[in-house]
Short mmCIF file of the C-alpha atoms (twelve columns), coordinates in Angstrom:
data_MODEL
# 
_entry.id   MODEL 
# 
loop_
_atom_site.group_PDB 
_atom_site.id 
_atom_site.type_symbol 
_atom_site.label_atom_id 
_atom_site.label_alt_id 
_atom_site.label_comp_id 
_atom_site.label_asym_id 
_atom_site.label_seq_id 
_atom_site.Cartn_x 
_atom_site.Cartn_y 
_atom_site.Cartn_z 
_atom_site.pdbx_PDB_model_num 
ATOM 1   C CA . MET A 1   31.792  55.927  48.064  1 
ATOM 2   C CA . GLU A 2   31.080  53.608  45.101  1 
ATOM 3   C CA . LYS A 3   32.030  56.397  42.708  1 
ATOM 4   C CA . LYS A 4   35.385  56.844  44.455  1 
ATOM 5   C CA . ILE A 5   36.085  53.128  44.205  1 
ATOM 6   C CA . ASP A 6   35.253  53.147  40.488  1 
ATOM 7   C CA . GLU A 7   37.642  56.058  39.938  1 
ATOM 8   C CA . LEU A 8   40.401  54.227  41.764  1 
ATOM 9   C CA . LYS A 9   39.803  51.161  39.615  1 
ATOM 10  C CA . ARG A 10  40.169  53.199  36.414  1 
ATOM 11  C CA . LYS A 11  43.397  54.832  37.553  1 
ATOM 12  C CA . ILE A 12  45.217  51.648  38.539  1 
ATOM 13  C CA . ARG A 13  47.877  50.478  36.087  1 
ATOM 14  C CA . PHE A 14  49.476  47.071  36.387  1 
ATOM 15  C CA . LYS A 15  52.597  45.625  34.906  1 
ATOM 16  C CA . ASP A 16  52.120  43.395  31.893  1 
ATOM 17  C CA . ASN A 17  53.424  40.290  33.606  1 
ATOM 18  C CA . ILE A 18  50.994  40.556  36.514  1 
ATOM 19  C CA . VAL A 19  47.421  39.375  35.870  1 
ATOM 20  C CA . PHE A 20  44.468  39.926  38.209  1 
ATOM 21  C CA . THR A 21  40.952  38.763  37.657  1 
ATOM 22  C CA . GLN A 22  37.989  41.055  38.137  1 
ATOM 23  C CA . THR A 23  37.068  39.015  41.192  1 
ATOM 24  C CA . ASP A 24  40.491  39.713  42.748  1 
ATOM 25  C CA . VAL A 25  40.176  43.423  42.054  1 
ATOM 26  C CA . ASN A 26  36.675  43.601  43.527  1 
ATOM 27  C CA . ALA A 27  37.843  41.742  46.655  1 
ATOM 28  C CA . SER A 28  40.748  44.112  47.189  1 
ATOM 29  C CA . PHE A 29  38.538  47.184  46.926  1 
ATOM 30  C CA . ASP A 30  36.053  45.641  49.313  1 
ATOM 31  C CA . LYS A 31  38.854  45.414  51.918  1 
ATOM 32  C CA . ILE A 32  39.855  49.067  51.271  1 
ATOM 33  C CA . LYS A 33  36.223  50.157  51.602  1 
ATOM 34  C CA . LYS A 34  35.883  48.373  54.962  1 
ATOM 35  C CA . ARG A 35  39.046  50.107  56.319  1 
ATOM 36  C CA . ILE A 36  37.753  53.500  55.189  1 
ATOM 37  C CA . ASP A 37  34.324  52.931  56.738  1 
ATOM 38  C CA . SER A 38  35.667  51.650  60.064  1 
ATOM 39  C CA . PRO A 39  39.234  53.006  60.666  1 
ATOM 40  C CA . GLN A 40  41.298  51.181  63.239  1 
ATOM 41  C CA . HIS A 41  42.533  53.078  66.253  1 
ATOM 42  C CA . ILE A 42  46.318  52.981  66.200  1 
ATOM 43  C CA . GLU A 43  47.910  53.691  69.544  1 
ATOM 44  C CA . LEU A 44  51.245  55.461  69.281  1 
ATOM 45  C CA . PRO A 45  53.905  54.773  71.937  1 
ATOM 46  C CA . ALA A 46  53.870  57.270  74.787  1 
ATOM 47  C CA . TYR A 47  56.335  60.169  74.453  1 
ATOM 48  C CA . ARG A 48  59.232  59.621  76.812  1 
ATOM 49  C CA . LYS A 49  60.796  62.766  78.226  1 
ATOM 50  C CA . VAL A 50  64.594  62.759  78.105  1 
ATOM 51  C CA . ASN A 51  66.437  64.502  80.912  1 
ATOM 52  C CA . LEU A 52  69.255  66.333  79.185  1 
ATOM 53  C CA . PHE A 53  71.221  66.684  82.383  1 
ATOM 54  C CA . THR A 54  71.252  62.925  82.896  1 
ATOM 55  C CA . SER A 55  71.929  62.193  79.275  1 
ATOM 56  C CA . LEU A 56  75.378  60.721  78.849  1 
ATOM 57  C CA . SER A 57  76.061  62.646  75.646  1 
ATOM 58  C CA . PHE A 58  74.991  65.892  77.257  1 
ATOM 59  C CA . ARG A 59  77.167  65.271  80.296  1 
ATOM 60  C CA . VAL A 60  80.157  64.574  78.087  1 
ATOM 61  C CA . ALA A 61  79.522  67.731  76.049  1 
ATOM 62  C CA . ALA A 62  79.065  69.796  79.211  1 
ATOM 63  C CA . SER A 63  82.290  68.430  80.682  1 
ATOM 64  C CA . ILE A 64  84.193  69.311  77.533  1 
ATOM 65  C CA . ALA A 65  82.710  72.820  77.583  1 
ATOM 66  C CA . VAL A 66  83.688  73.325  81.228  1 
ATOM 67  C CA . ILE A 67  87.203  72.044  80.611  1 
ATOM 68  C CA . PHE A 68  87.545  74.278  77.562  1 
ATOM 69  C CA . THR A 69  86.297  77.318  79.482  1 
ATOM 70  C CA . LEU A 70  88.593  76.694  82.440  1 
ATOM 71  C CA . SER A 71  91.503  76.036  80.115  1 
ATOM 72  C CA . TYR A 72  90.860  79.254  78.197  1 
ATOM 73  C CA . PHE A 73  90.688  81.448  81.280  1 
ATOM 74  C CA . GLY A 74  93.519  79.542  82.936  1 
ATOM 75  C CA . LEU A 75  95.813  79.961  79.949  1 
ATOM 76  C CA . ASN A 76  94.776  83.593  79.596  1 
ATOM 77  C CA . TYR A 77  95.568  84.236  83.268  1 
ATOM 78  C CA . TYR A 78  98.870  82.389  82.960  1 
ATOM 79  C CA . ALA A 79  99.802  84.394  79.864  1 
ATOM 80  C CA . ASN A 80  99.062  87.686  81.619  1 
ATOM 81  C CA . GLN A 81  101.114 86.629  84.649  1 
ATOM 82  C CA . GLN A 82  104.151 85.750  82.572  1 
ATOM 83  C CA . GLN A 83  107.255 87.697  83.513  1 
ATOM 84  C CA . ILE A 84  109.197 89.621  80.922  1 
ATOM 85  C CA . VAL A 85  112.889 90.181  81.584  1 
ATOM 86  C CA . VAL A 86  114.741 92.979  79.806  1 
ATOM 87  C CA . ALA A 87  118.521 92.802  80.158  1 
ATOM 88  C CA . ASN A 88  120.571 95.669  78.763  1 
ATOM 89  C CA . ASN A 89  124.002 94.260  77.962  1 
ATOM 90  C CA . THR A 90  124.914 97.059  75.569  1 
ATOM 91  C CA . GLU A 91  126.738 100.328 76.286  1 
ATOM 92  C CA . LEU A 92  123.697 102.325 75.214  1 
ATOM 93  C CA . VAL A 93  120.516 103.175 77.080  1 
ATOM 94  C CA . LYS A 94  117.632 100.854 76.168  1 
ATOM 95  C CA . ASP A 95  114.097 102.276 75.958  1 
ATOM 96  C CA . VAL A 96  111.264 100.053 77.206  1 
ATOM 97  C CA . VAL A 97  107.501 100.687 77.024  1 
ATOM 98  C CA . LEU A 98  105.524 98.929  79.761  1 
ATOM 99  C CA . PRO A 99  101.962 97.507  79.385  1 
ATOM 100 C CA . ASP A 100 100.383 100.669 80.851  1 
ATOM 101 C CA . GLY A 101 102.296 102.985 78.516  1 
ATOM 102 C CA . SER A 102 104.918 103.980 81.094  1 
ATOM 103 C CA . LYS A 103 108.375 104.543 79.607  1 
ATOM 104 C CA . VAL A 104 111.629 103.244 81.025  1 
ATOM 105 C CA . SER A 105 115.169 104.237 80.060  1 
ATOM 106 C CA . LEU A 106 117.217 101.233 81.147  1 
ATOM 107 C CA . ARG A 107 120.862 101.902 81.780  1 
ATOM 108 C CA . SER A 108 123.672 99.661  80.595  1 
ATOM 109 C CA . LYS A 109 124.293 96.541  82.714  1 
ATOM 110 C CA . SER A 110 120.788 96.783  84.164  1 
ATOM 111 C CA . ASN A 111 117.868 94.342  84.276  1 
ATOM 112 C CA . LEU A 112 114.141 95.052  84.436  1 
ATOM 113 C CA . VAL A 113 111.449 92.481  85.239  1 
ATOM 114 C CA . TYR A 114 107.712 93.073  84.790  1 
ATOM 115 C CA . ARG A 115 104.529 91.119  84.090  1 
ATOM 116 C CA . LYS A 116 102.947 90.931  80.669  1 
ATOM 117 C CA . SER A 117 99.735  92.486  82.037  1 
ATOM 118 C CA . PHE A 118 99.261  95.296  84.570  1 
ATOM 119 C CA . SER A 119 95.631  94.315  85.203  1 
ATOM 120 C CA . GLU A 120 96.214  93.591  88.912  1 
ATOM 121 C CA . ASN A 121 99.175  95.787  89.832  1 
ATOM 122 C CA . ARG A 122 101.995 97.793  88.325  1 
ATOM 123 C CA . ASN A 123 105.002 96.257  90.041  1 
ATOM 124 C CA . VAL A 124 108.421 96.007  88.395  1 
ATOM 125 C CA . GLU A 125 111.752 94.718  89.661  1 
ATOM 126 C CA . LEU A 126 115.000 96.545  88.963  1 
ATOM 127 C CA . GLN A 127 118.632 95.574  89.210  1 
ATOM 128 C CA . GLY A 128 120.798 98.445  88.010  1 
ATOM 129 C CA . GLU A 129 119.598 101.935 87.150  1 
ATOM 130 C CA . ALA A 130 116.635 103.254 85.174  1 
ATOM 131 C CA . LEU A 131 114.681 106.436 84.576  1 
ATOM 132 C CA . PHE A 132 110.892 106.002 84.763  1 
ATOM 133 C CA . GLU A 133 108.205 108.162 83.162  1 
ATOM 134 C CA . VAL A 134 105.091 106.703 84.746  1 
ATOM 135 C CA . THR A 135 101.581 106.930 83.308  1 
ATOM 136 C CA . LYS A 136 99.155  108.227 85.913  1 
ATOM 137 C CA . ASN A 137 96.714  105.744 87.407  1 
ATOM 138 C CA . LYS A 138 95.224  106.522 90.834  1 
ATOM 139 C CA . GLU A 139 93.710  103.048 91.144  1 
ATOM 140 C CA . TYR A 140 96.993  101.194 90.663  1 
ATOM 141 C CA . PRO A 141 100.170 102.805 92.075  1 
ATOM 142 C CA . PHE A 142 103.426 102.076 90.264  1 
ATOM 143 C CA . THR A 143 106.043 100.279 92.371  1 
ATOM 144 C CA . VAL A 144 109.727 99.656  91.682  1 
ATOM 145 C CA . GLU A 145 111.131 96.842  93.811  1 
ATOM 146 C CA . THR A 146 114.858 96.508  94.554  1 
ATOM 147 C CA . LYS A 147 116.853 94.330  96.922  1 
ATOM 148 C CA . GLN A 148 116.949 97.037  99.577  1 
ATOM 149 C CA . GLY A 149 113.743 98.993  99.186  1 
ATOM 150 C CA . THR A 150 110.737 100.005 97.118  1 
ATOM 151 C CA . VAL A 151 109.688 103.197 95.356  1 
ATOM 152 C CA . THR A 152 105.949 103.797 94.895  1 
ATOM 153 C CA . VAL A 153 104.337 106.486 92.731  1 
ATOM 154 C CA . LEU A 154 101.076 107.368 90.996  1 
ATOM 155 C CA . GLY A 155 102.537 109.181 88.001  1 
ATOM 156 C CA . THR A 156 105.877 110.947 87.801  1 
ATOM 157 C CA . VAL A 157 109.429 111.042 86.414  1 
ATOM 158 C CA . PHE A 158 112.136 109.572 88.616  1 
ATOM 159 C CA . SER A 159 115.188 107.362 88.553  1 
ATOM 160 C CA . VAL A 160 116.191 104.387 90.684  1 
ATOM 161 C CA . ARG A 161 119.700 103.023 91.098  1 
ATOM 162 C CA . ALA A 162 120.279 99.599  92.681  1 
ATOM 163 C CA . PHE A 163 123.295 97.783  91.246  1 
ATOM 164 C CA . ASP A 164 124.251 94.454  92.787  1 
ATOM 165 C CA . GLY A 165 127.873 95.559  93.107  1 
ATOM 166 C CA . GLU A 166 126.987 98.697  95.089  1 
ATOM 167 C CA . ASN A 167 125.965 98.861  98.738  1 
ATOM 168 C CA . TYR A 168 123.178 101.401 98.333  1 
ATOM 169 C CA . THR A 169 119.857 102.079 96.621  1 
ATOM 170 C CA . ARG A 170 119.099 105.591 95.421  1 
ATOM 171 C CA . THR A 171 116.121 107.327 93.866  1 
ATOM 172 C CA . LEU A 172 116.068 110.788 92.280  1 
ATOM 173 C CA . LEU A 173 112.779 112.616 91.742  1 
ATOM 174 C CA . LYS A 174 112.527 114.881 88.716  1 
ATOM 175 C CA . GLU A 175 108.739 115.420 88.549  1 
ATOM 176 C CA . GLY A 176 105.734 114.541 90.705  1 
ATOM 177 C CA . SER A 177 105.999 112.716 94.028  1 
ATOM 178 C CA . VAL A 178 107.374 109.353 95.166  1 
ATOM 179 C CA . GLN A 179 107.432 107.300 98.328  1 
ATOM 180 C CA . PHE A 180 110.659 105.494 99.166  1 
ATOM 181 C CA . ALA A 181 110.670 102.732 101.794 1 
ATOM 182 C CA . ASP A 182 113.310 100.309 102.994 1 
ATOM 183 C CA . LEU A 183 112.755 96.588  102.481 1 
ATOM 184 C CA . GLN A 184 111.421 96.060  106.013 1 
ATOM 185 C CA . GLU A 185 109.413 99.306  105.766 1 
ATOM 186 C CA . ASN A 186 110.874 100.491 109.041 1 
ATOM 187 C CA . GLU A 187 111.200 103.903 107.460 1 
ATOM 188 C CA . THR A 188 109.362 105.678 104.649 1 
ATOM 189 C CA . VAL A 189 110.105 109.071 103.104 1 
ATOM 190 C CA . ILE A 190 108.161 111.202 100.625 1 
ATOM 191 C CA . LEU A 191 110.264 113.075 98.066  1 
ATOM 192 C CA . THR A 192 109.541 116.334 96.272  1 
ATOM 193 C CA . PRO A 193 111.010 117.271 92.858  1 
ATOM 194 C CA . GLY A 194 114.753 117.821 92.979  1 
ATOM 195 C CA . GLN A 195 115.368 115.532 95.948  1 
ATOM 196 C CA . GLU A 196 117.366 112.346 96.311  1 
ATOM 197 C CA . ALA A 197 116.780 109.502 98.763  1 
ATOM 198 C CA . LYS A 198 119.619 107.078 99.464  1 
ATOM 199 C CA . LEU A 199 119.572 103.905 101.553 1 
ATOM 200 C CA . VAL A 200 122.989 102.453 102.393 1 
ATOM 201 C CA . LYS A 201 123.197 98.776  103.259 1 
ATOM 202 C CA . GLY A 202 123.632 98.256  106.983 1 
ATOM 203 C CA . GLU A 203 122.288 101.694 107.873 1 
ATOM 204 C CA . LYS A 204 118.820 102.191 109.373 1 
ATOM 205 C CA . ASN A 205 118.060 105.718 108.207 1 
ATOM 206 C CA . ILE A 206 117.267 106.849 104.668 1 
ATOM 207 C CA . GLN A 207 119.341 109.865 103.648 1 
ATOM 208 C CA . VAL A 208 117.441 112.651 101.870 1 
ATOM 209 C CA . LYS A 209 119.131 115.632 100.239 1 
ATOM 210 C CA . LYS A 210 118.624 118.258 97.543  1 
ATOM 211 C CA . VAL A 211 120.157 117.488 94.150  1 
ATOM 212 C CA . LYS A 212 122.143 120.487 92.898  1 
ATOM 213 C CA . ASN A 213 122.084 119.524 89.231  1 
ATOM 214 C CA . MET A 214 119.396 117.022 88.220  1 
ATOM 215 C CA . ASP A 215 120.442 117.055 84.563  1 
ATOM 216 C CA . ARG A 216 123.962 116.121 85.623  1 
ATOM 217 C CA . ALA A 217 122.661 113.306 87.801  1 
ATOM 218 C CA . LEU A 218 120.650 111.956 84.867  1 
ATOM 219 C CA . ALA A 219 123.317 112.547 82.222  1 
ATOM 220 C CA . TRP A 220 123.705 108.778 81.781  1 
ATOM 221 C CA . GLN A 221 120.200 108.782 80.276  1 
ATOM 222 C CA . SER A 222 120.231 112.000 78.240  1 
ATOM 223 C CA . HIS A 223 123.940 112.028 77.304  1 
ATOM 224 C CA . ASN A 224 123.788 115.816 77.363  1 
ATOM 225 C CA . PHE A 225 126.869 117.107 79.175  1 
ATOM 226 C CA . SER A 226 127.401 120.703 80.256  1 
ATOM 227 C CA . PHE A 227 130.227 121.809 82.554  1 
ATOM 228 C CA . GLU A 228 130.912 125.261 83.924  1 
ATOM 229 C CA . ASN A 229 134.154 126.001 85.745  1 
ATOM 230 C CA . GLU A 230 134.576 122.432 86.921  1 
ATOM 231 C CA . THR A 231 137.700 120.424 87.566  1 
ATOM 232 C CA . LEU A 232 138.910 117.915 85.019  1 
ATOM 233 C CA . GLU A 233 138.486 115.191 87.625  1 
ATOM 234 C CA . SER A 234 134.816 116.138 88.102  1 
ATOM 235 C CA . ILE A 235 134.182 116.263 84.356  1 
ATOM 236 C CA . LEU A 236 135.794 112.902 83.716  1 
ATOM 237 C CA . ALA A 237 133.949 111.382 86.689  1 
ATOM 238 C CA . VAL A 238 130.601 112.343 85.125  1 
ATOM 239 C CA . LEU A 239 131.593 110.996 81.703  1 
ATOM 240 C CA . SER A 240 133.000 107.732 83.040  1 
ATOM 241 C CA . ASP A 241 129.919 107.137 85.190  1 
ATOM 242 C CA . ALA A 242 127.571 107.836 82.260  1 
ATOM 243 C CA . TYR A 243 129.362 105.182 80.195  1 
ATOM 244 C CA . ASP A 244 129.844 102.699 83.068  1 
ATOM 245 C CA . LYS A 245 133.615 103.099 83.209  1 
ATOM 246 C CA . LYS A 246 136.010 103.380 86.111  1 
ATOM 247 C CA . LEU A 247 138.434 106.286 86.183  1 
ATOM 248 C CA . GLU A 248 142.136 106.179 87.053  1 
ATOM 249 C CA . PHE A 249 144.471 109.183 87.233  1 
ATOM 250 C CA . LYS A 250 148.145 108.320 86.937  1 
ATOM 251 C CA . ASP A 251 148.952 111.881 88.036  1 
ATOM 252 C CA . LYS A 252 146.520 113.385 90.546  1 
ATOM 253 C CA . THR A 253 147.555 116.962 89.713  1 
ATOM 254 C CA . LEU A 254 145.938 116.631 86.267  1 
ATOM 255 C CA . GLY A 255 142.491 116.620 87.767  1 
ATOM 256 C CA . ASN A 256 142.702 119.996 89.519  1 
ATOM 257 C CA . THR A 257 142.486 122.305 86.493  1 
ATOM 258 C CA . ARG A 258 139.033 123.816 85.839  1 
ATOM 259 C CA . TYR A 259 137.198 124.040 82.483  1 
ATOM 260 C CA . THR A 260 133.906 125.205 80.977  1 
ATOM 261 C CA . LEU A 261 132.609 123.165 78.045  1 
ATOM 262 C CA . LYS A 262 129.581 121.397 76.625  1 
ATOM 263 C CA . PHE A 263 129.071 118.229 74.608  1 
ATOM 264 C CA . ILE A 264 125.995 117.730 72.450  1 
ATOM 265 C CA . LYS A 265 123.996 114.521 72.564  1 
ATOM 266 C CA . GLY A 266 125.339 111.879 70.231  1 
ATOM 267 C CA . GLU A 267 129.047 112.472 70.831  1 
ATOM 268 C CA . SER A 268 130.870 109.217 71.561  1 
ATOM 269 C CA . LEU A 269 133.001 108.744 74.642  1 
ATOM 270 C CA . PRO A 270 136.275 108.387 72.638  1 
ATOM 271 C CA . LYS A 271 135.487 111.627 70.789  1 
ATOM 272 C CA . MET A 272 134.812 113.553 74.025  1 
ATOM 273 C CA . LEU A 273 138.001 112.213 75.585  1 
ATOM 274 C CA . GLU A 274 139.919 113.227 72.492  1 
ATOM 275 C CA . VAL A 275 138.602 116.806 72.746  1 
ATOM 276 C CA . LEU A 276 139.375 116.980 76.460  1 
ATOM 277 C CA . SER A 277 142.877 115.609 75.995  1 
ATOM 278 C CA . GLU A 278 143.627 118.384 73.479  1 
ATOM 279 C CA . VAL A 279 142.247 121.082 75.793  1 
ATOM 280 C CA . ALA A 280 143.781 119.788 79.031  1 
ATOM 281 C CA . ASN A 281 146.929 118.388 77.487  1 
ATOM 282 C CA . PHE A 282 146.861 114.772 78.723  1 
ATOM 283 C CA . LYS A 283 147.002 111.257 77.309  1 
ATOM 284 C CA . HIS A 284 144.176 108.785 77.736  1 
ATOM 285 C CA . SER A 285 143.378 105.180 77.019  1 
ATOM 286 C CA . ILE A 286 140.316 102.982 77.427  1 
ATOM 287 C CA . LYS A 287 140.910 99.431  78.563  1 
ATOM 288 C CA . SER A 288 137.726 97.393  78.931  1 
ATOM 289 C CA . ASP A 289 135.830 99.156  81.750  1 
ATOM 290 C CA . LEU A 290 138.672 101.492 82.715  1 
ATOM 291 C CA . ILE A 291 139.666 105.004 81.557  1 
ATOM 292 C CA . ILE A 292 143.308 105.823 82.277  1 
ATOM 293 C CA . ILE A 293 144.475 109.467 82.384  1 
ATOM 294 C CA . GLU A 294 148.183 110.386 82.394  1 
ATOM 295 C CA . LYS A 295 150.567 113.143 81.423  1 
ATOM 296 C CA . LYS A 296 151.751 113.503 77.838  1 
# 
């Protein structure tokens, strides 16, 4: 121990302006030696356990985390439940792709409403007319809701017509199978391809019949027109309906003559009327939503 003290003495360096006598140095090292020989027992304060769940800071942090989590899922749910409204105010057919990949051809003057997500159901609302090509999903049927009735399918191609200004709702089935029910579900019918179901306002029974020419019935969507030995009145009725026009004959006898002709997709209504007027020898004019036919 004495040797260690001597070494410590040799290693100590003091500033020039501080002076210690040898007696002072020896006294200091005597105190150090006594502490080394008999170390004091220092009692540290007892460790105090902190309950995180009762800690104010933890509670605040936890509350913020809960609020953030609820807000995230709440906003996410709200976003998915948002309704999307598609209004077709043009004269052309508008194509819409739904969240599940189903395709809709929305006719002019028609509105379609659907939710941003189809995670819970595949329900859409229709005012007007549309052709649906539905993606198959056995777990979630696809339902079109109208003011008078509903059409439910799993996966198929069909059209629904339900204009506010008309007193009926109609569905045409091109492929697959659909279920058509009135609003009160007093009656339900199952359609097979090539059939039409029609529910007239005020009537209890749903009318079901075979569609003679499905392509003709859906010409508003395809704009492919083919006529074989048909009257001029019938031809013009199909064209005017496809372009949402009313038809007026100034001379009823003009509509009785029969013709066979075909128009390719992409031909405009004025162009088709011009061709017909040359063939059938009549004058025509289009005024807003009205086509007027008269003698030359």
